[in-house]
N, C-alpha and C positions, 0 to 999 in steps of 0.2 A: 686521802684520809682527811677528815676535818677535825676541828678542835671541839666540836659540840659534844655534850654528854650523850652517850649512846646507851642503849639497853643491850646487855650482854645476852648471848644466845644460849638457850637451854636445849639439850637434846630431847626431842619428844618422839614417841612412836605410838601410832594408834594400835593398841593391843589390849586385850582383856587381861585383867590381873590374874584371872584363873589359869592363863597359859604360862605363867612364870614358873620357873623351877625354884623351889625354896632351898637355900643353902644355910646350914647351921642355924636353922630356925628363923632366919631373917626373911622378910618380904622382899620380893624381887625389886631392883632399883626402878624398873619400869612402873611399879606401883606408885612410886613417888612422882613420876611424870604424869600419871593419870590424875593423881591428887592435885598436882600443880595445874593441870589443864582445867580441872573443875573449880579452881580458885581456892583450894585448901592448901595455902602456901606453907603454913606451919607444919601441917602433916607431911607435906612433901619433903621438907627439910629433915623431919624426924626419920622418914623412910630412907632418904639418900645418905644420911650421915654414917650409919654403920657400914654401908656398902662402900662409901668413899674411904673410910678408914681401912676397909679390907682390900683397897686397891682397885676397886672397880672404876674404870676410866670414865664411863658415862656418868656415874654418880659424882665423881670428882669434879667434872666440868659443871654439872648441874648445881652442885653445892657452891661452886665458885660463882656461878651466875646469881644464885640466891643472895650471897653476901654482896655482890656488886650492885644488885638491883633492889636490895632491901626487901626481898620477897620472903616473908616468914621469919626473918632475922633482922637484927639491926645492921645498917649499912657498915661494911667493914672491907675497904678495898685491899688492905694488906692480906686479910684472910682469903679474899677472893683470888688474889694473885697466887697465893700458896696452892690453892686447889687447881686453878687453871694450869699452873706449871706441872703439877703431878700428872694431869690428864694429857697435857701437851707432850710431855716426855714419853707417853705411851703411844704417841702418834695420832691422837684424836684431832682431826682438822678443825672442828669448831673450837676446841680448847686453844689450839694454836692461834686462831683468829682472835679469840677473846683476850688471850694474853698479849697479842700484838696490839690490840686496841688499848689495853691498860698501859703499855709502854708509850703509845702514841699520845694518850691523854694525860699521862703522868698520874694514873690512879693506882696508888699502892706501891708504886715504884718511881724512880726518877725518870722523867720523860726522856725517851731514847728512840728516835725515829729509826735509827739504824737497826736496833734490835727488833723493832716492830716489823720492819721490812723483811728481816731474816726469817721471822716466824711466819709472816704471810707467804713467803716463798715456799716454805715447807708445806703449808696447806694447799697452795696453788699446785704444787707438784703432785698432790693427791687428786687434782681435778676439781677442787672446790672453786666454784665460779665467784662466790663472794670475795674470796682471797684474791682472785685475779683482778676483779674490779678495783679492790682497794690498792693493789699493787699499781694498777694503772693510775690511780689518783696520786699515789706517792710519786710516781715518775712525772706526772703532769705538773705537780706542785713543787717538785724538788725536795721532798721530805724524806731524809734518810738515804737518798740517792741523788746523783746529779740529775738536774731537770732534763727530761728527754721525752718530747711529745711523741716521737716515733715509737719508743718503747711503751709509752702509755697506751697508744693505739693498738700495739701488738697484744698487750694483755687484754684489752677490751674485746679485741677480735676473738681471742681464745674463748672468752666467756660468751660472747655473742654466738659463736659457732656451736656452743652447747645449748643454745636457745634461751640464754639468760636475758630477760628484758632490759635490765639495767645496762648490761654490756652492749646490747643492740642500740639502746638509746645513746650511750656515751660514744659509741663508734659513729653514730649519726652526727653527733655534735662535732666530732673530729673532722668528718668530711664537710660539714657545713662551714666550719671555720678554717679548714685547711691546717689542722694541728697534727703534725706527724704523718699526715697523708696529703696527697694533692687535693685541693679544694674541689669538691664534686657534688653539686646540688642533687643530681640524680641518685647518687649512692646514699647521700644523706637522707633523701626522701625514702629510699628503699629500707634503710635500717630503722628509721623512725616508724615506718609503717609496720615492720615486723614487731617492734616493741608495742606499738599502739594496738595491734591486733591481739596482744595479750592483756590489754587494758592498762598499759603503762601510761599514766595520766600526762606526764610531762611531754612524752612523745606525741600524744594526741594534740596537746597544745601547740607543739612545734609544727606539726603537720598543718594545723589551722593557720599559723603564721605564714608558712611557706606557700600555701595556696592563695592567701591574701596578697602576698608580695610577688607571686609569680616566680618563685625560685625553684628551678628544676621541673616546673610544670607551667602550663598556661594559667594565668591568673583566673581564679574561679572563687568568687565570694560565697557562692552557695555551698561548694565543697568545703571551703574554709570554715563556714559556720557549722557544718555538720560535725567536723572534728572538734571545733571549739565547744560545741554543745556537749559532746561526749565528755570532754574534760571538765566543763562547767558542772555537769551533773554529778561528777565525782568531788565537787567542791573546790576545784582548782581556781584560785582567786584571779590569777592572770587571765584565764580563759573567760571567767565571768565578766571581767572588766572589758576584755576585747570584744566579746559577744555583745555586751551592752553598747559599745561604740558602733558595731554593725547596725544595731537597731536605731541608734541615734542618727546615723547618716544614711540609713536605707541601703546598706551594702549587702546585697544578696537576700535581703528580706524587705518586707514592707516597713517603711519608717514607722517607728513606734517608740515615742519618748517614754511612755509609761513602762514598757518592757526594759528600755535602756536603764531607767532609774532603778527598777527592781533589781536588775543584775548588778549594777554598780553598787547598790546598797549591800548586796550579799558579799561582794568582794571587799567593799570598804570596811564592813564589820569584821573582816579578817585582817585588816590593816593594809590592804593593797593600796599603795599610794596613788596610783593613777586614778583608781576608782574614787578615792577620797576627793581628789581634785575635781573629777568630773561631777561628783555629787554637789560640790561647792558651786560649780558653774550652773548646774541645774537649778539650784535654789536661787542663785544670783539672777538668773534670767527667767525663772518661773517656767521651766520646761517640764510640764506634766506634774509639777508640784507647786503648791502656792509659793509665790515669790516671797522669799524670806532672807533678808540680808544677814540676819544674825545666824541662821542655820548655815548660810553660805560661809560665813566667817568661821564657824565651828569646824566645818569640813576642810576649809582651806588651811586652818591652823593645824589640824591633824596631819595633813600632807606636808605642810611646811616644817613641822617638827621632825619629819623624816628627811628634811633637806630637799624637798621637791621644789625646784626653782620656779615653776609656773605658779604654784600656790604662794610662795614667798612674794612673788611679784603682785599677785592679786590681793594679798593682804596689804601690801604697800599702797596699792591703788585705793583699797577700801578705807584705810586710815587717811589718805590724802583727800578723799571725797566725803568722808564721814558716812559711809554706807555700812550700817549695822554696828557702828562704833562711833564714839565721839571723834570728830576730826582732830587729827594729830599729825602734823607734818614731820615732826621729829621721829615718831614711831614709824611713820610711813617710810622714811629714809632708812631706818634700821632694816626693815624687811626688804626694801628695794636693793640695799647694798648686799644683803645676803644672796639675793638672786643674781645681782650683777657680778658678784665675785665667782659665780659659777658660769659666767659667760652668757647669761640670759639677756639677749640683746634688747628686749622691750624694757627691762629694768634699767639697763645702761642708759637707754634713751630717756627714760622717765627721770633718772637722776640728773641727767643733763638739763631737763626742763626745770627741775627743782633748783638747781644752781642758777639757771638763767633768771628765774622769777624770785629767788631768795626765799623759797618755802622750806622752812625747817633748817636752813643753813644760811650762812652769810652769802649774799648775792655775789656770784663770781662767774663772769662770762668765760674766763679762761678754763675753769673747771668744767663748765657746761660743754665747751667745745671738746675737751678731753673725753667726756663720756659719750657725746654724740659721735665722735670719731671711732671709739671702740665699737659701738653698735653698728655704725655705718660700715666699718671694715668687715663686719660679720654679715653684711648684706641686708641689714634692716632698712627698709625703704623710708620709713618715717624719720629715722635718724639721719639718713642720707639727705632728706629734704631739710631737716633742721641744720645740718652742717652746711648745706648750700646757702641757707638763709643767713647763717653766721658769716660766711664769706661775702655774701651780697651786701650785708649791712655793716660789716667790719666789727662784729661783736665777738670779742675773745680772740680774734685773729685779725691780721691786716686785711683790709678790703681787697677782694680779688675776684673780679667778675668771671674770669676764666675758670677758676676753681669752682665758683658757684655754679656755672653752667655745667661743668663736668659732673658735679654731684647731683644737680637737677636731672641730668640725663640718666645717671645710674638708677635713681629712684623712679623716674618716668618709665624706664624700660621694664620695671617691675610692676607697672600699672598704677603708680601713684598719680592721681589726677591733678593734685595741686602742683606737683613737680612738673608734670607735662605742661600745665598752663604756664608756669613760670619759665620753663624752657622756651615755650612759644613767645613769651614776652621778651626773653633774651634775644631771640632771632628777630623779633619785631624792631627792637631798639639797637641791635648790634652790640649787646653787652656780653663781652667775653667770647663772642662768636661773630662771624661775618653776618651783617644784616641780610636776611633772606626771608621774604614774605611767604614764599612757598613752604619753607620749612616751618615757619611760624604757624601757618594755616594747618599743617599736618599735625603739629603737637596740640594746637587748640582743639582740633577735631577729636583727637584721642581722648582728651579730657572731657570734651562736651558729650561724647558718646557714653561717658560714665555718669552724665548728669551734673557735671561740675558747672555751676551757674556762671562763674566769671568767664569761663571759656565759651559758653554758649553766647554770652554777651559779646565777647571778642569776635566770634565767628560772624555774628550779625554785622558788626562793624566792617569786617573784611569783605563780606558779600555786598554790603552797601557801598563801599568805596572801591571795590574791585581790586583788593590787595591780594595778590597771589592766586586769584581766581576771577572768573568772568563776573562782571558787575551784575548783581541779581537782587533787586529789592524784595522780591517775594521771599527768597531764601533768608534775606536779612530779617524780615518780619518773623519768619518761622523761628529763628534762633533767639531773637530778642524776646518773643513771647515765652519761650521755654524758660529763659533766664528770669524774666519778669515774674512768671508764675511762682518762682522760687524766692521772690523778694529781692532780686538784684537791682539796686537803685539805678545803676547806669543803664541797664536794659529797660527799666521802667521809664526813664527819661527818654531814651531813644524811641521807644514804642509810642510814647505820648507825642513826641515831635512828629513821628511818622503819621499819626492820626491828624495832627494839627495841619500838616502840609499836604496830606494826601499822597504820601510816598509809599507805594507798594500796597496801598489799601485805600478805600474811600475816606475822604475827609470826615472827621467826626469830632467836633469840639468837646462834646461831653466826655467821650472816651479819652480824648487828649488830656483834658483836665484831670480825669480820674487817675491816669498813669503818672502825669507830671506831679500831681499833688502827692501821690504815694512816694515818689522819688524825693520830693522836697522834705517830706516828713522824716526821711532817713538822713537828711542833711546834704543832699546832692545840691551843690552850689549852682550848677547850670539850671536845674529845675527851679530853684528859688528865683534865679534871675529871670527866667521866662515868665513865671507867675507874676513877678513884679511888673514886667513889661506889659503883660496882658491886662493887669489891673489898671495901668495908666491909660490904656486904650478904651476902657469901658466907662 
């Protein structure tokens, strides 16, 4: 049972007023139900009231519901409880449930979960599935009874076996999470499907997730999207958001950012936090919407106000970079700290950068290392690189090449190109590891294959000098050109010298000067020296 305000249940029967038996000149209480169904709430109350005073249980319950829901009368929980109790004492299961919910919520009586459970048990004993489901929730949450997942699952099974969709769904959740029953994805899938076949929207959504994740079934994004679409068409915001992500990534559908944005907007307008964040990303990057940093900020703020760490981080970055707002490092740190306090590693790393550079805070390398380490311990590759650099340079920690190499390796093994290059340099120079040109070559190649210019230049040097590999000037030229085309000054110089001396390619003084001058303009001292030497010879 939850603490949210609920609408109390009215007994309704589809019946023509003309079939009622008139007693003592009073219209049948079913006439009140017909009036209520047609929206004539005041008339319904007028019709129920004399029958309720006459002791008619159906009228007593319905009058109680009218007072509890302010239908045709002013809201009056005490009066509603009085009438629910009268009907419940006559064994009316809906009245027993209504009175139970009054006790659970403290509406018109002192809150008493124990009394609520006792009343629910009476209704459940009459076979009422709603009571069984609520009893299951009481056991699941330990409200009025000792918390007991097995007992919760038992009551949900009783409801499910009567074909109740909510019971089927709850039993599916129990099997999915192993709550009171052995975890079993196949059984979870089976119960969700039973509920989904009745149009139970949350089960449709859960089926979509299970097919996407391959839980209990082979992963199948097409089938996942079919179930997500069913739920989305019923307005389920989570399904709309997730289906939008399918379109954004092309999972089981043709990639379509416009469709993704449409679905995210539908979900975001219902306050679905992931969709709000995704819309922010769409506006930030201009994904089938005009790039608009202010719109991005608006959606990030909506999600951040719900505590979504990714949006808190993105707001922090926006303030730090002045995207859509005036640059404000102090405000940036406020949002980054919110995200970091949730363990969002990108924010932890960014706070470390802020302390290292003194942006919005007093410069403090020790604090920078603290944040880098938090993020690095969570597996954040950029933070692992930053922590490695801190050890390599002795910033905020004692200089330690061994620790630096260890953190370079962690980041490099996650595919961080700069870390792979730096680990290659450690092997090249024997910093914190045994000098090993073959290992250096391996790590340079990993980074170079990602287009990391410094490693491309280093590979050129290794092929040129035969370090860890057979001497090969042609390959040296290939790698130097790749790096030089990215503006790497060292590679520009080496390529220029190769043209100048005819090493690995024909001599070409014009090309030599072109590349050496480019390197010199970037401040390469060797290039400046060669140009000075050449000028003396002319």
